[in-house]
C-alpha positions in Angstrom: 81.6 142.3 80.0 82.6 139.9 82.3 85.8 138.4 82.6 85.6 135.4 85.0 82.4 133.2 85.1 81.3 130.4 87.2 83.1 127.8 83.9 86.5 129.1 84.8 86.4 127.2 87.9 86.5 123.9 86.7 90.1 124.7 85.1 90.8 126.6 88.4 90.2 123.3 89.9 91.6 121.3 87.5 94.9 123.0 88.3 94.6 123.1 92.5 93.8 119.0 91.5 96.8 118.9 89.9 98.9 120.6 93.2 97.0 118.1 95.4 98.2 115.1 93.8 101.8 116.5 92.9 101.8 117.3 97.4 100.1 114.0 98.0 103.1 111.9 95.7 105.5 114.3 97.1 105.7 111.4 100.6 106.0 108.4 98.0 108.7 109.9 95.6 112.3 110.3 97.8 115.6 110.4 96.9 117.5 107.4 96.2 120.0 108.5 99.2 116.3 109.3 101.3 115.3 105.6 100.9 118.8 104.5 102.2 119.0 106.9 105.0 115.0 105.4 106.0 116.0 102.6 106.0 119.2 103.0 107.5 119.6 100.2 110.8 122.7 101.3 113.4 124.5 98.4 111.1 124.0 98.8 107.3 120.5 98.8 106.3 116.7 97.1 106.0 116.4 96.1 102.0 113.1 95.2 102.3 112.2 98.4 103.9 114.2 100.1 101.0 112.6 97.5 98.7 109.1 98.9 99.5 110.1 102.2 99.3 111.6 101.6 95.7 108.4 100.2 94.4 106.0 102.7 96.5 108.3 105.4 94.1 108.3 104.0 90.8 104.4 103.4 91.5 104.1 106.7 92.8 105.5 108.3 89.8 103.3 106.0 87.3 100.1 107.2 89.2 101.3 110.9 89.1 101.9 110.9 85.5 98.8 109.1 84.7 96.9 112.2 87.2 98.6 114.6 85.2 97.4 113.4 81.5 94.2 112.8 83.1 93.6 116.5 84.3 94.8 118.7 80.9 93.0 116.2 79.4 90.4 117.7 81.7 91.6 121.1 81.7 91.3 120.4 77.2 87.8 119.6 77.5 86.8 122.3 80.0 88.3 125.2 77.6 87.0 123.6 74.6 83.4 124.8 76.4 84.5 127.6 77.4 85.7 128.4 74.3 81.9 128.2 72.9 82.3 124.6 71.7 79.1 122.3 71.3 79.0 118.8 72.4 76.2 116.8 71.6 74.6 114.7 74.1 72.3 111.3 74.2 72.8 107.5 75.2 75.7 106.8 72.4 78.0 110.1 73.4 77.8 108.3 76.7 78.7 105.2 76.0 81.1 106.2 74.0 82.7 108.4 76.6 82.3 105.5 78.6 84.4 102.8 76.2 87.0 105.7 75.6 87.5 105.7 78.8 87.9 101.9 79.8 90.3 101.9 76.6 92.7 104.9 77.8 92.9 103.0 81.2 93.7 99.7 79.9 96.4 101.4 77.9 97.8 103.5 81.3 97.9 100.4 82.8 99.9 98.5 80.0 102.3 101.0 79.6 102.6 100.8 83.6 103.0 97.7 83.5 105.5 97.2 81.0 107.6 99.9 82.3 107.8 98.7 85.5 110.7 97.1 85.5 113.6 98.7 83.9 112.1 101.6 86.0 112.6 99.4 89.4 116.3 98.5 88.1 117.0 102.6 87.7 116.1 102.8 91.1 118.0 99.9 92.7 121.0 101.3 90.7 120.5 104.8 92.2 120.3 103.0 95.7 123.2 101.1 95.0 125.0 103.5 94.6 124.9 105.3 97.8 126.8 104.0 100.7 128.8 105.0 103.6 133.5 105.4 104.0 134.3 103.2 106.8 133.9 106.5 109.3 130.7 106.2 108.2 129.6 109.0 106.5 127.8 109.1 103.4 129.2 108.2 100.0 127.9 108.6 96.1 129.7 105.9 94.4 130.1 106.0 90.6 129.0 102.2 90.2 126.3 100.6 92.3 127.2 97.9 94.6 126.7 94.5 93.5 125.8 93.6 96.8 123.0 95.8 97.3 121.1 95.5 93.7 121.2 91.5 95.2 119.3 92.4 98.1 116.9 94.3 96.6 116.8 92.1 93.6 115.8 89.3 95.5 113.3 91.7 97.6 111.9 93.1 94.4 111.1 89.3 92.6 113.6 89.3 90.8 114.6 86.5 91.7 115.9 84.3 94.3 119.6 85.1 96.2 120.8 82.7 98.8 122.5 84.8 102.6 125.4 82.8 101.7 126.0 84.2 98.7 126.5 87.9 99.7 129.5 87.9 101.1 130.6 86.4 97.4 131.6 89.8 95.3 131.9 86.7 92.1 127.9 85.5 93.0 126.9 89.2 93.5 128.2 90.6 90.3 126.7 87.3 88.5 123.6 87.7 89.9 123.4 92.0 89.1 124.3 90.5 85.5 122.0 88.0 84.9 118.9 89.0 86.5 119.2 92.7 85.9 120.8 93.5 83.4 123.6 95.5 85.0 127.7 94.8 84.2 129.2 98.0 85.6 128.7 97.4 89.0 130.8 98.0 92.3 132.2 94.9 94.7 134.1 95.2 98.0 
């Protein structure tokens, strides 16, 4: 009795695909501190670069989630076939399979789109909590910086924010509250 057969390659392949997706996505999935460090200039940081990193991380996680669910479903299908499940093969089954794939893709896309804004805001808060003390040493605050939230919100298309208002704590706090729904923020 053989324990390993050619069919086992399907499930091993799926496991390796999962690992490959995770490793590929790791480049997109940086920490909040890493985003700030990657975008740092001699003085301050580049909010456009940070915003781009935030979008990449949010979209990367959504992609990896979809990949993981897909691979788990594939592995289940392969395991069922290996376990002796009998499948019907004809044109109707093929069309149903294509329809189900399209429906699953549409549902996944819709969920990703509906949850994108709160996921972006969560990442913005994480980055806006990172900062530097007067000696340039990294610190992690309890509250996100209202100024950084305004900069990131503007760059992530949450609404316009004029440069002249960046030095106004009242205006940055109002932006964080009105545009992002964040009430507890730090001001300089």
